[in-house]
N, C-alpha and C positions, 0 to 999 in steps of 0.2 A: 316675832322673836328673831334676834340676830344669830346667824349661824356661828358656832364657836370656831375659834382659830385652831387649826390642826397642823400636823406635819404633812409633807407631801405624800408619805406612804399611804395615807387614808384618803387621798384625793379621789373623787368619783370619776367614773369613765364617761359620764354625761352630766349635763346641767352646768350652770355657771360656776366658774372657779375664779376666785379673787386671790391673786398672789400679792402678798403684802411685803413691801420694804426691800425688795431685792436690788442689788446694784445692777443696773441695766447695761450690760456689756461694757462695764468700766466707765460709764458716763455719769454715774451717781445714782442714788436711791430713787425708787419709784414703785408704783403699783401696776399690775397687769390684770385685766379682766378677760377671761377666756369665755366666749359665748358663741355657740353654733359654729365652732371650728375656726373662729377668727378672734383677733384682739378687739375688744370694745373699750369704750371710755370707762375707766374704773369708777368714775363718779356715778355711773348708771347701775352699779351693783345693787341688787335688791337684798332684802333681809335674809333671803333663803340661799344666797350664794355661798358656796363652800369656800371658806377662808383658809389660806395656806400661809403659815408664818415663814417668810423667806428672809427675815432680817439676818444679815451676816452672810447671805448667799449671793452668788453672782448669777444673773440671768443671761443666757446666750441664745441666739437663734439656733434651732435644731441643726446639728452637725450634718454634713454631707460628705460621703466617702466616694471618691472617684474610682476606687480600685478595690473591689470585694470579690471573693470567690465564694459563691453559695453552693456550688457542687451539684445542684439540682437543675436539670435531670442528669442521671447517670451514676452519681456517687453519693447517694443518700446515706451511705454508711459513714461518711465523713461530715456531712452537713446537709441541711435542708433549708428551704426558704423560711420555714417556720422557725427553726432554731437559729439560723443565721441572722434573721431580723430581730429575734429576741436578744441576741448578743449585741446587735446594733443599738437597740433601745437602751440596754444596760450601759452602753458606752456613750449615750447622749446623741445618737444619730437618728435623724428622721428620714433620711434618704440614703440609699446605697446603690451604686452602679455595679451591676453584676457582670463579671467578665464572661467572655464567650466560650471559654474552653471547657464546655460541658459535653455530655454525650447524649444526644447529638449536639454538635457545635451550633451555636447561635449564628448561623450564616444565611438564614432565610427569614423572610417576613413572618412566616408561620411560626418559626421557632421563637422569634422575638415576641410575638403576640402571645404565645403560650406562656412564656415566662412572665410577661406582664399580667396575665390573668391569674396565674398562681400567686404572684405577689399581692394582688388585690384581695384575694380570698384568704390568704394564710399569713400575711406578713404583719409585723409590728412596726414597719417602716416602709416608706415608698421604695419599691423595687424598680429600677430603671435598667432595661437590658442594654448592654454594650454589644454591638454587632461585630462579627469577625471581619477583618480586612480581606482575607482570602478564603476561598472555599476549603472547608475542612482544616483550616489553619496551615495549609500545605505550602503557602507562599508562592503559588504558581498562577492562580487565576483569581480575579476579584470576585468577592462574594456579592450578594444582592444588596449592594449599598443603597441604591436609590429606592428599591422596594421596601427595605427596612425603614428608611427615612420617611416614606409616604404611608407606612402602615399605622395602625393605631398605637403602636409602640413609639412612633415618632423618634426613632433612633438618631442621635446626633454624635455619639462617640463610637468609634470603631477601633478595634485593637485585636491583634493576634497574640496578646500577652502570653508569655511563656515561650513564644516563638518570635524572634525578630523578623520583621519584613526585610530580609537581607538583600533582595533583588531591587536595585536602585530604580530600574525602570518601572517595576510594579508599584513601588512606593510613590514615584512621581504620578503615576496614573491614579492612584488612590487619592492623593492630595488634590489633584485636578478635579476628580469626580465629586468629592464631598464639598468642594467650594460652592457648588451650585445650590446647596441647601444648608449652608452655614454649619457643616459638620466639622469634626476634628479627628485626626488620626493620633491615637495614643500608642507610642512606640515603645516596645521592650528593646532597649538599645543593647544589643549583644552581637558583635561580629562573630558569626559561627566558625570562621576560620582562625580567629585569635582566641576565642573562648568556646571550645566545642562542648558537646553534650556531657562530657565527663568533668569539665572544669567546676570546681566546687569550693575553692579557697582563694582568697585574695593572693595574687602572685607576689611573693616576697619572702622574707625570712621565715615566716610561719609555715607557708606552704612547703618550703624546702625542708624545714625541720620535721614536719609531719609526713612528708611524702605524699601530699595530696595534689591533684592536678590544679595548676594555677589558672586564675582568671584575671588577666592583666587589666589595669585601668583603661588603657587605650582601646580595649575592645568595646567599652561603653562610649568613651569620648569620641572615638572615630566615627561611629554610627551617628551620634548626635551632630557632629560637624557636617557630615554628609546631608543629614535630614534638614538641618536649618537652612542649608543652601537650597535644597529642593523646595522648602516652604517659601523661601524668598522668590524663587523662580516662578512658582505656581500661585503666589499671593494667597496662600491657603493657611489654615490653622494646624499647628503641630503641638502635641503635648508629649512631654518626655516622662515616662514612668520611672518610678523609684530611682532617682539620682543617688549615686553612692560615692562618687569620686571628686576630688578637687579639680581634676582635669576637666570633667564635664561641667563643673561650675564655671570654669574659665570660658568654655565655649558658649555657655548660656549668656554670660555677661556680654561677650562680644556680639552675640546675635541680638540681644535686646538693645544694645547701643546702636545697632544698625536699623532698628525698628522692625525687625522680623517678628511675625506673630507667632511666638513660641511661648508656651507655658510649661511648667515643670512641677513635679511632686517629689517629696521625700517621705520615707516611711518612718514611723516611730523607732523601729529597731536600728535604722541607720543613723538616728540621732543620738543613740545612747550606747549600743553594743559595738564592740570591736572584734577584730579577727582573733584576739586572744581568747575569746570564748571557745574557740575550736580546740584548744590545747588538750581538752579531755575527750576529744572525738565524740562528743554528745551530738547525735543527729538532730536534736531539737534545734540546734543552731545552724543547720544547713538551710540556706536560703539563696534565692537567685534574684538579683545579684548578691554576691556574698558579703558578709560583714567585712568592713574595711579597717584601715589603720586609724589611730587616734588623730592623725593629721587630716584624714578625709572626714572624720566625724566633725572636727572643728570647722572645716570648710563648708559642709552642708548646713551646719548650724548658723554660721555667718550669712550664708546665702538665703536661708529662710528669714533671718532677721532683716536683711536689707531688701528682700523682695525678689532677688534673682530667682530663687525657688518660690513659687507662688503659693503652694498648698501643701498640707500634710494629707497623705492618703495611706490607708492601713496596709494594703496588699494582704488582707485577711485571707490566709490560706490554710484551712483546716485539712488535716489528714487523719485517716484511720490509723490505729496503732500498728497494724500489719504493714502499712506503707512507710512508717517512720522507724520502726524498730529493726534496723539493719545496720550493717557496717556503714560508716559515714558516706563513702563514695556511692553506695547503692541505695541509700535512703532517699525518699521524696524530699523535694525542696519546699520550704514554706513554713510560716509561723502564724499563730493566731494573732489578731490585732484589734478587733473592733471594741472589745470591752475595756482595753487598757490604753488606747491611743491617746486620749485626752490626759490620762495620768502621766504618760511619758512626756507629753508636751509641757505639762505643768512642771515636771521635774527638770527638764533640760532647758526650757525656754522662759517660763514664767518666773520660777523661783530665782534664777540668776538675774532677772531683769531685762532679758533680751526681747521679750514680747510682753505687752500688756493685754488685758482682756479684750480690748477692742481689736487688737491685731490677731488674737486667737480666733475671734469671731470671723474676721476677714479670711484668714488662711484655712479655716476648717469649716466654714459655712458659706459665706457670700461669694467668694471667688470660685470655689468648686462648683457651686450652683450656676454661676455665670459661664464657666467653661463648658458645662454640660447642657447649658441652655434650659435650665429647669426654672420656669417662671414662678412656681409656688414655693420654692425653697430659698434659704439664705436671705430672707427678707428682714427688714428692720422690725424691732419689737414695738410697733406703733399701731394705732387704731386702724382697723380695716385690713391689716395684713393677716395671712394665714397664721394660726396659732401653733407654730412649730417652735418648741421651747425646751431648753434644758436648764435645770437649776444645778449650780455647782457650789460645793463647799470647798473653798480654797485652802482650808487647813487640815482637812481629814486625811489620814494616812492609814494604810493597812498592809498586811503581808499577803501577797498574791498566792492564791491556792488554786491550782489548775483544776482540781476536782469540784470547785465551786462554780466553774464556768457553765453558762447556759448553752454554749456551743456543744455539739456532739463530740468534738475532737478535744484532745488534751495536749497538743503540741504547742504548749505555752512557754515562751522563752523567759517569762518573768516569774515563773513558779519559785516560791520561797523568798523572793526579793521584796523588801518594803518599798512601796511607792505611794504617791498620792492616790486617794480613792475619791475622786471629786464628784462623781455624778450622783445627785440626790434624787432627781426625778426628770422624766422626759414626757413631753406631750407632742403627739403628731396630729396635725389638723384638729387640734382641740381635744384629742382623745388621749387619756393617760395610758402610756405604754410601758412605763417603768416607774416605780416608786420604792424608795428604801423604807 
């Protein structure tokens, strides 16, 4: 008997799955056979294979997020590995890189290995630890970079995210150190003397009108300019987190023209939201770096289109209600992002024609996997490759409801907004992790 064709929702968690008729990352229609965690030849599908009707859908390699905060260990009231990776699967992600600002900080090999083990046992996506650059994120002394790299976690990305590595000498040493094992330093570019701990609004007319401490664009661009110079000096890899300003885009273009090995990311919220969201003092919209002007939004969109900005990364930052529900200047910075990232990219980049589905796969899967040196992620949808797959409905839209999130937190900037709702199903290593 031939297995009946069904929707992705009813896809089994094991056994052969034959995905029929999907547009393969914008290259045209085709079939995919998932068998034993990998893609096999669809012509080998037996009569008992579970058949999924994917006509009209787009198949992308599983998405990879270079910038996720899972909050575990230490802040399990905001997020856990289990809930965070469930949110990732709902958003089409099969791998997330977990930032080091947990409690304790991921600044030792033991801490990285612990997070790796928790991810293996509890996650709906691959959890890859990011190591801290400095001990305790204090910016004074290098963390155990080499030990983390040689551990079972095989850490290749290091960041003090949330804290800029402001000391140029320490940043140079970090870049020199990670070059030995092909690591990369992911910098939160924020000059602490120009944008101090209270800065929470793009410096300009809105910050003046609201009386909020300003965060000038040069505080980001100046650190990026310094760091690309250090990357050129050390012949090492630099990654710039959450680019938010036109000035930073200019620096990145200059650096890439010189052949400096620098990559950069933009978040979904910096692709769509502007500083005008702050006019109601809603702390949901407090984020670091802050939401910027319409001119900055246009600049980062153009940079993502032409490849000056290499990837989209969520900066998924869940917060418990008691950390967000304060006066704007006192509230925690950060927004949810994993479940809605692809939706925002479709809205801002695909629908206007700036990116096609092949480019989406590049910027949200293959390039982030390459930056993080993840050999099993971001691979083509071809026979023999790991079966990391997301099926996308390019036409579906829905109104975002923060209470429907699988994250523990509710600091969702898209609540009440109609957006694309593209993710239909996700498979990680051949295992169904989400299905509508």
